[in-house]
PDB file as gemmi writes it, atoms N, CA and C in Angstrom:
CRYST1    1.000    1.000    1.000  90.00  90.00  90.00 P 1                      
ATOM      1  N   MET A   1      14.064 -28.125  31.879  1.00  0.00           N  
ATOM      2  CA  MET A   1      15.303 -28.363  31.123  1.00  0.00           C  
ATOM      3  C   MET A   1      16.477 -28.608  32.071  1.00  0.00           C  
ATOM      4  N   GLN A   2      16.531 -27.836  33.157  1.00  0.00           N  
ATOM      5  CA  GLN A   2      17.660 -27.957  34.082  1.00  0.00           C  
ATOM      6  C   GLN A   2      17.767 -29.354  34.700  1.00  0.00           C  
ATOM      7  N   PRO A   3      16.670 -29.931  35.260  1.00  0.00           N  
ATOM      8  CA  PRO A   3      16.769 -31.264  35.856  1.00  0.00           C  
ATOM      9  C   PRO A   3      17.223 -32.312  34.841  1.00  0.00           C  
ATOM     10  N   LYS A   4      16.717 -32.213  33.600  1.00  0.00           N  
ATOM     11  CA  LYS A   4      17.122 -33.167  32.567  1.00  0.00           C  
ATOM     12  C   LYS A   4      18.622 -33.082  32.330  1.00  0.00           C  
ATOM     13  N   LEU A   5      19.150 -31.877  32.311  1.00  0.00           N  
ATOM     14  CA  LEU A   5      20.579 -31.680  32.081  1.00  0.00           C  
ATOM     15  C   LEU A   5      21.390 -32.342  33.200  1.00  0.00           C  
ATOM     16  N   SER A   6      20.963 -32.104  34.472  1.00  0.00           N  
ATOM     17  CA  SER A   6      21.698 -32.688  35.597  1.00  0.00           C  
ATOM     18  C   SER A   6      21.581 -34.212  35.557  1.00  0.00           C  
ATOM     19  N   GLN A   7      20.398 -34.725  35.188  1.00  0.00           N  
ATOM     20  CA  GLN A   7      20.246 -36.177  35.078  1.00  0.00           C  
ATOM     21  C   GLN A   7      21.197 -36.726  34.023  1.00  0.00           C  
ATOM     22  N   GLY A   8      21.345 -35.998  32.921  1.00  0.00           N  
ATOM     23  CA  GLY A   8      22.251 -36.443  31.865  1.00  0.00           C  
ATOM     24  C   GLY A   8      23.686 -36.508  32.352  1.00  0.00           C  
ATOM     25  N   THR A   9      24.128 -35.491  33.103  1.00  0.00           N  
ATOM     26  CA  THR A   9      25.502 -35.498  33.607  1.00  0.00           C  
ATOM     27  C   THR A   9      25.690 -36.621  34.613  1.00  0.00           C  
ATOM     28  N   ILE A  10      24.696 -36.849  35.480  1.00  0.00           N  
ATOM     29  CA  ILE A  10      24.778 -37.943  36.452  1.00  0.00           C  
ATOM     30  C   ILE A  10      24.842 -39.268  35.701  1.00  0.00           C  
ATOM     31  N   PHE A  11      24.046 -39.397  34.644  1.00  0.00           N  
ATOM     32  CA  PHE A  11      24.015 -40.627  33.854  1.00  0.00           C  
ATOM     33  C   PHE A  11      25.375 -40.886  33.211  1.00  0.00           C  
ATOM     34  N   SER A  12      25.972 -39.839  32.621  1.00  0.00           N  
ATOM     35  CA  SER A  12      27.281 -40.012  31.988  1.00  0.00           C  
ATOM     36  C   SER A  12      28.346 -40.326  33.031  1.00  0.00           C  
ATOM     37  N   LYS A  13      28.244 -39.710  34.209  1.00  0.00           N  
ATOM     38  CA  LYS A  13      29.206 -40.015  35.282  1.00  0.00           C  
ATOM     39  C   LYS A  13      29.076 -41.475  35.701  1.00  0.00           C  
ATOM     40  N   ASN A  14      27.827 -41.969  35.788  1.00  0.00           N  
ATOM     41  CA  ASN A  14      27.616 -43.373  36.146  1.00  0.00           C  
ATOM     42  C   ASN A  14      28.238 -44.284  35.098  1.00  0.00           C  
ATOM     43  N   ILE A  15      28.074 -43.959  33.831  1.00  0.00           N  
ATOM     44  CA  ILE A  15      28.657 -44.770  32.755  1.00  0.00           C  
ATOM     45  C   ILE A  15      30.177 -44.782  32.891  1.00  0.00           C  
ATOM     46  N   LEU A  16      30.760 -43.624  33.175  1.00  0.00           N  
ATOM     47  CA  LEU A  16      32.216 -43.547  33.324  1.00  0.00           C  
ATOM     48  C   LEU A  16      32.677 -44.388  34.508  1.00  0.00           C  
ATOM     49  N   SER A  17      31.957 -44.317  35.625  1.00  0.00           N  
ATOM     50  CA  SER A  17      32.354 -45.087  36.803  1.00  0.00           C  
ATOM     51  C   SER A  17      32.213 -46.580  36.530  1.00  0.00           C  
ATOM     52  N   VAL A  18      31.148 -46.972  35.845  1.00  0.00           N  
ATOM     53  CA  VAL A  18      30.960 -48.391  35.504  1.00  0.00           C  
ATOM     54  C   VAL A  18      32.087 -48.846  34.583  1.00  0.00           C  
ATOM     55  N   ARG A  19      32.459 -47.990  33.632  1.00  0.00           N  
ATOM     56  CA  ARG A  19      33.526 -48.344  32.697  1.00  0.00           C  
ATOM     57  C   ARG A  19      34.851 -48.513  33.436  1.00  0.00           C  
ATOM     58  N   SER A  20      35.170 -47.582  34.337  1.00  0.00           N  
ATOM     59  CA  SER A  20      36.417 -47.688  35.102  1.00  0.00           C  
ATOM     60  C   SER A  20      36.379 -48.927  36.002  1.00  0.00           C  
ATOM     61  N   TRP A  21      35.189 -49.239  36.554  1.00  0.00           N  
ATOM     62  CA  TRP A  21      35.058 -50.428  37.397  1.00  0.00           C  
ATOM     63  C   TRP A  21      35.304 -51.687  36.567  1.00  0.00           C  
ATOM     64  N   LEU A  22      34.770 -51.718  35.352  1.00  0.00           N  
ATOM     65  CA  LEU A  22      34.990 -52.868  34.467  1.00  0.00           C  
ATOM     66  C   LEU A  22      36.471 -53.010  34.137  1.00  0.00           C  
ATOM     67  N   GLU A  23      37.133 -51.876  33.869  1.00  0.00           N  
ATOM     68  CA  GLU A  23      38.561 -51.920  33.561  1.00  0.00           C  
ATOM     69  C   GLU A  23      39.342 -52.435  34.759  1.00  0.00           C  
ATOM     70  N   LYS A  24      38.982 -51.998  35.956  1.00  0.00           N  
ATOM     71  CA  LYS A  24      39.654 -52.491  37.165  1.00  0.00           C  
ATOM     72  C   LYS A  24      39.421 -53.987  37.325  1.00  0.00           C  
ATOM     73  N   ALA A  25      38.190 -54.439  37.076  1.00  0.00           N  
ATOM     74  CA  ALA A  25      37.873 -55.865  37.193  1.00  0.00           C  
ATOM     75  C   ALA A  25      38.700 -56.663  36.194  1.00  0.00           C  
ATOM     76  N   LEU A  26      38.847 -56.145  34.974  1.00  0.00           N  
ATOM     77  CA  LEU A  26      39.659 -56.839  33.969  1.00  0.00           C  
ATOM     78  C   LEU A  26      41.116 -56.875  34.401  1.00  0.00           C  
ATOM     79  N   ASN A  27      41.619 -55.762  34.954  1.00  0.00           N  
ATOM     80  CA  ASN A  27      42.998 -55.726  35.442  1.00  0.00           C  
ATOM     81  C   ASN A  27      43.211 -56.749  36.539  1.00  0.00           C  
ATOM     82  N   VAL A  28      42.263 -56.833  37.470  1.00  0.00           N  
ATOM     83  CA  VAL A  28      42.364 -57.804  38.562  1.00  0.00           C  
ATOM     84  C   VAL A  28      42.356 -59.219  37.996  1.00  0.00           C  
ATOM     85  N   ARG A  29      41.494 -59.452  37.015  1.00  0.00           N  
ATOM     86  CA  ARG A  29      41.396 -60.785  36.426  1.00  0.00           C  
ATOM     87  C   ARG A  29      42.703 -61.173  35.750  1.00  0.00           C  
ATOM     88  N   THR A  30      43.276 -60.272  34.952  1.00  0.00           N  
ATOM     89  CA  THR A  30      44.538 -60.577  34.291  1.00  0.00           C  
ATOM     90  C   THR A  30      45.645 -60.770  35.320  1.00  0.00           C  
ATOM     91  N   TYR A  31      45.637 -59.975  36.392  1.00  0.00           N  
ATOM     92  CA  TYR A  31      46.643 -60.106  37.448  1.00  0.00           C  
ATOM     93  C   TYR A  31      46.519 -61.465  38.120  1.00  0.00           C  
ATOM     94  N   VAL A  32      45.290 -61.871  38.429  1.00  0.00           N  
ATOM     95  CA  VAL A  32      45.066 -63.170  39.075  1.00  0.00           C  
ATOM     96  C   VAL A  32      45.512 -64.290  38.152  1.00  0.00           C  
ATOM     97  N   GLU A  33      45.157 -64.191  36.861  1.00  0.00           N  
ATOM     98  CA  GLU A  33      45.558 -65.224  35.909  1.00  0.00           C  
ATOM     99  C   GLU A  33      47.079 -65.287  35.813  1.00  0.00           C  
ATOM    100  N   HIS A  34      47.722 -64.126  35.787  1.00  0.00           N  
ATOM    101  CA  HIS A  34      49.181 -64.077  35.679  1.00  0.00           C  
ATOM    102  C   HIS A  34      49.830 -64.699  36.916  1.00  0.00           C  
ATOM    103  N   SER A  35      49.335 -64.331  38.098  1.00  0.00           N  
ATOM    104  CA  SER A  35      49.918 -64.872  39.333  1.00  0.00           C  
ATOM    105  C   SER A  35      49.662 -66.376  39.416  1.00  0.00           C  
ATOM    106  N   THR A  36      48.482 -66.809  38.983  1.00  0.00           N  
ATOM    107  CA  THR A  36      48.176 -68.246  38.989  1.00  0.00           C  
ATOM    108  C   THR A  36      49.128 -68.976  38.051  1.00  0.00           C  
ATOM    109  N   ALA A  37      49.371 -68.397  36.877  1.00  0.00           N  
ATOM    110  CA  ALA A  37      50.293 -69.011  35.926  1.00  0.00           C  
ATOM    111  C   ALA A  37      51.692 -69.080  36.529  1.00  0.00           C  
ATOM    112  N   THR A  38      52.102 -68.019  37.222  1.00  0.00           N  
ATOM    113  CA  THR A  38      53.420 -68.009  37.859  1.00  0.00           C  
ATOM    114  C   THR A  38      53.502 -69.100  38.924  1.00  0.00           C  
ATOM    115  N   VAL A  39      52.449 -69.237  39.718  1.00  0.00           N  
ATOM    116  CA  VAL A  39      52.434 -70.263  40.776  1.00  0.00           C  
ATOM    117  C   VAL A  39      52.516 -71.649  40.154  1.00  0.00           C  
ATOM    118  N   THR A  40      51.749 -71.890  39.089  1.00  0.00           N  
ATOM    119  CA  THR A  40      51.778 -73.206  38.451  1.00  0.00           C  
ATOM    120  C   THR A  40      53.150 -73.449  37.830  1.00  0.00           C  
ATOM    121  N   ASN A  41      53.757 -72.396  37.280  1.00  0.00           N  
ATOM    122  CA  ASN A  41      55.103 -72.545  36.728  1.00  0.00           C  
ATOM    123  C   ASN A  41      56.088 -72.922  37.830  1.00  0.00           C  
ATOM    124  N   CYS A  42      55.977 -72.271  38.985  1.00  0.00           N  
ATOM    125  CA  CYS A  42      56.855 -72.584  40.118  1.00  0.00           C  
ATOM    126  C   CYS A  42      56.626 -74.028  40.565  1.00  0.00           C  
ATOM    127  N   LYS A  43      55.377 -74.423  40.662  1.00  0.00           N  
ATOM    128  CA  LYS A  43      55.066 -75.796  41.056  1.00  0.00           C  
ATOM    129  C   LYS A  43      55.636 -76.770  40.031  1.00  0.00           C  
ATOM    130  N   GLY A  44      55.485 -76.421  38.746  1.00  0.00           N  
ATOM    131  CA  GLY A  44      55.987 -77.291  37.684  1.00  0.00           C  
ATOM    132  C   GLY A  44      57.494 -77.454  37.773  1.00  0.00           C  
ATOM    133  N   THR A  45      58.217 -76.355  37.970  1.00  0.00           N  
ATOM    134  CA  THR A  45      59.674 -76.431  38.083  1.00  0.00           C  
ATOM    135  C   THR A  45      60.063 -77.184  39.353  1.00  0.00           C  
ATOM    136  N   ALA A  46      59.304 -76.960  40.434  1.00  0.00           N  
ATOM    137  CA  ALA A  46      59.609 -77.640  41.699  1.00  0.00           C  
ATOM    138  C   ALA A  46      59.436 -79.143  41.530  1.00  0.00           C  
ATOM    139  N   THR A  47      58.327 -79.556  40.945  1.00  0.00           N  
ATOM    140  CA  THR A  47      58.095 -80.991  40.761  1.00  0.00           C  
ATOM    141  C   THR A  47      59.116 -81.558  39.783  1.00  0.00           C  
ATOM    142  N   THR A  48      59.471 -80.763  38.761  1.00  0.00           N  
ATOM    143  CA  THR A  48      60.451 -81.236  37.785  1.00  0.00           C  
ATOM    144  C   THR A  48      61.806 -81.436  38.460  1.00  0.00           C  
ATOM    145  N   SER A  49      62.225 -80.465  39.292  1.00  0.00           N  
ATOM    146  CA  SER A  49      63.519 -80.579  39.978  1.00  0.00           C  
ATOM    147  C   SER A  49      63.498 -81.767  40.937  1.00  0.00           C  
ATOM    148  N   VAL A  50      62.387 -81.957  41.636  1.00  0.00           N  
ATOM    149  CA  VAL A  50      62.258 -83.089  42.549  1.00  0.00           C  
ATOM    150  C   VAL A  50      62.335 -84.386  41.741  1.00  0.00           C  
ATOM    151  N   TYR A  51      61.685 -84.372  40.601  1.00  0.00           N  
ATOM    152  CA  TYR A  51      61.661 -85.566  39.750  1.00  0.00           C  
ATOM    153  C   TYR A  51      63.066 -85.875  39.234  1.00  0.00           C  
ATOM    154  N   VAL A  52      63.785 -84.803  38.838  1.00  0.00           N  
ATOM    155  CA  VAL A  52      65.144 -84.986  38.336  1.00  0.00           C  
ATOM    156  C   VAL A  52      66.035 -85.505  39.461  1.00  0.00           C  
ATOM    157  N   VAL A  53      65.884 -84.953  40.658  1.00  0.00           N  
ATOM    158  CA  VAL A  53      66.689 -85.391  41.804  1.00  0.00           C  
ATOM    159  C   VAL A  53      66.236 -86.789  42.200  1.00  0.00           C  
TER     160      VAL A  53                                                      
END                                                                             
């Protein structure tokens, strides 16, 4: 019974770590998308200002 219990706790800890890793990956993805959007916006305004000038 004891080994099964420890395996269960290790299993739940692994699930928690995988879940936190997925959340971090999603955060990184949204951050990258946001920064990419900001860069494209800057490029767009830069080209627009150059075009206007």
